[in-house]
Structure formats: C-alpha cells, structure tokens
C-alpha positions in Angstrom: 31.3 -0.6 -14.2 32.6 -1.8 -17.6 32.4 -4.9 -19.6 34.4 -7.2 -17.3 32.3 -6.1 -14.3 29.1 -6.7 -16.2 30.3 -10.2 -17.2 31.2 -11.0 -13.6 27.7 -10.0 -12.5 25.9 -11.8 -15.2 25.2 -14.9 -13.1 23.4 -12.6 -10.6 21.2 -11.1 -13.3 18.1 -13.3 -12.5 18.3 -12.3 -8.9 18.7 -8.6 -9.7 15.7 -8.9 -12.1 13.7 -10.6 -9.4 14.5 -7.9 -6.9 13.5 -5.2 -9.4 10.2 -6.9 -9.9 9.6 -7.3 -6.1 10.4 -3.6 -5.6 7.8 -2.6 -8.3 5.2 -4.9 -6.7 5.8 -3.4 -3.2 5.6 0.1 -4.7 2.3 -0.6 -6.4 0.8 -2.3 -3.3 1.8 0.7 -1.2 0.3 3.1 -3.8 -3.0 1.2 -3.6 -3.0 0.8 0.1 -2.4 4.6 0.7 -4.7 5.8 -2.1 -7.0 8.3 -0.5 -9.9 7.5 -2.8 -9.7 3.8 -1.9 -9.6 4.6 1.8 -12.6 6.9 1.5 -14.4 4.1 -0.4 -13.6 1.7 2.4 -15.0 4.3 4.9 -18.2 4.5 2.9 -18.6 0.7 2.8 -17.9 0.6 6.5 -20.6 3.1 7.2 -23.0 1.1 5.0 -22.2 -2.1 7.0 -22.8 -0.3 10.3 -26.1 1.2 9.1 -27.2 -2.2 7.9 -26.4 -3.8 11.2 -23.8 -6.1 9.8 -21.2 -4.8 12.4 -21.5 -3.5 15.9 -20.4 -0.1 17.1 -17.1 -1.3 18.6 -16.0 -3.0 15.3 -17.1 0.1 13.4 -15.1 2.5 15.7 -12.0 0.2 15.6 -12.0 -0.1 11.8 -12.9 3.6 11.3 -9.9 4.6 13.5 -7.6 2.3 11.4 -8.8 3.8 8.1 -8.5 7.4 9.4 -5.0 6.7 10.6 -4.2 5.2 7.2 -5.7 8.3 5.5 -3.6 10.6 7.6 -0.4 8.6 6.8 -1.4 8.8 3.1 -1.7 12.6 3.3 1.7 12.8 5.2 3.3 10.6 2.5 2.0 13.0 -0.2 3.4 16.1 1.6 6.7 14.4 2.0 7.2 13.8 -1.7 
C-alpha cells in the first residue's frame, strides 16, 4: 500500500487493532466450544448428574443430543481443515 496509504489509514489503527483482537477472541471461543475433550467431559458430567438424580430423563436426553450434535460438528470441522 505504501507510506501515504498507511498514513491515511493511521486514524483507523485502533479500530483495526480492536477487530484483530475480537477475531482472536472468537477463534479461541470456538476452539474451546468445539474441543472434543471438553464436550466429552460435559457428557460425563451430564451422566453423573442424571445418575445422581439432579436432572430428569427429558433434560438428560435434550442436553445429550445437544452435546452429541456439537461433537459431530467438531469432527466435521476437523475434517474440513
């Protein structure tokens, strides 16, 4: 872009920096959300809650389906990379 272009864009530098930070935060949040180990851990805790009688079967089934869907999406994301 050149020196003049960089000078003209200098006032936008804080916004560009903020956008960069936001992108990194979103990437990290998605990485953690789709981490298979984290999902499997949540499935384990869900089973413990059900066995302890803390949640009923409907809540267990609903949450288990959500977690299994998320695990499938995580595996599809890995294959897509």
